[in-house]
C-alpha positions in Angstrom: 2.9 -77.9 -24.9 3.9 -81.5 -24.3 3.5 -84.2 -26.8 1.6 -87.2 -25.6 2.5 -90.2 -27.6 3.0 -93.8 -26.7 6.8 -94.4 -26.1 6.6 -97.9 -27.4 5.5 -96.7 -30.9 8.5 -94.2 -31.2 11.9 -95.4 -32.4 15.1 -94.7 -30.5 16.2 -91.9 -32.8 13.0 -90.0 -32.3 13.3 -90.4 -28.5 16.8 -89.1 -28.6 15.7 -86.0 -30.6 12.9 -85.3 -28.1 15.4 -85.7 -25.2 17.8 -83.2 -26.9 15.1 -80.7 -27.4 14.0 -80.8 -23.7 17.5 -80.7 -22.2 18.8 -77.4 -20.8 22.4 -76.4 -21.6 24.8 -75.5 -18.7 24.7 -71.8 -19.6 21.0 -71.6 -19.4 21.1 -73.4 -16.0 23.6 -70.8 -14.7 21.3 -68.0 -15.9 18.4 -69.5 -14.0 20.5 -69.9 -10.9 21.6 -66.3 -11.0 18.0 -65.2 -11.3 17.1 -67.2 -8.1 19.9 -65.6 -6.0 18.6 -63.2 -3.3 19.9 -59.9 -2.4 21.3 -60.8 1.1 21.5 -57.2 2.1 17.7 -57.2 2.5 17.6 -60.4 4.6 17.4 -59.9 8.4 18.2 -62.6 11.0 15.5 -63.1 13.6 18.1 -64.3 16.1 20.6 -61.5 16.2 18.5 -58.9 14.4 21.4 -58.1 11.9 21.1 -58.0 8.1 22.9 -60.1 5.6 22.2 -63.7 6.7 19.4 -66.1 7.6 18.6 -67.3 11.1 19.7 -70.8 10.3 23.2 -69.4 9.3 23.6 -67.2 12.4 26.8 -67.7 14.2 25.6 -66.4 17.6 24.0 -68.7 20.1 20.3 -69.2 19.6 18.2 -66.8 21.6 15.6 -68.7 23.6 12.3 -67.0 23.4 9.1 -67.0 25.3 7.7 -70.1 23.6 10.8 -72.1 24.5 10.5 -71.3 28.2 6.7 -71.8 28.2 7.1 -75.3 26.7 9.9 -76.1 29.2 7.7 -75.0 32.1 4.7 -76.9 30.9 6.8 -80.1 30.5 8.3 -79.6 34.0 4.8 -79.1 35.4 3.5 -82.2 33.6 6.4 -84.3 35.0 5.8 -83.1 38.6 2.0 -83.8 38.3 2.7 -87.3 37.1 5.1 -87.9 40.1 2.3 -86.7 42.5 -0.2 -89.1 40.9 2.3 -92.0 41.2 2.9 -91.2 44.9 -0.9 -91.1 45.5 -1.4 -94.4 43.7 1.4 -96.0 45.7 -0.1 -94.7 49.0 -3.5 -96.2 48.1 -1.9 -99.5 47.4 -0.1 -99.5 50.7 -3.2 -98.6 52.6 -5.2 -101.4 50.9 -2.6 -104.0 51.7 -2.6 -102.9 55.4 -6.3 -103.6 55.7 -6.0 -107.3 54.5 
């Protein structure tokens, strides 16, 4: 449980003692780091489907999946649709200037 006191009312020595109590030694930090390590033999890469590493650490070229190609095709379709609209707008402007 944390102590809630006004820091202005506490002298420097008391603050130093509180700091020392709350600091973690280097050995305790190492123990915590060891506990957080994962068993990499259970980890499976979603890129190459091999065990022992994460996808972000995979050395093989990234496999482009369905979503990649779907997005690429939708963007290409959007670009081509915009070009058609621009051509139609331009044709309308040319026809209106001919009638003047």
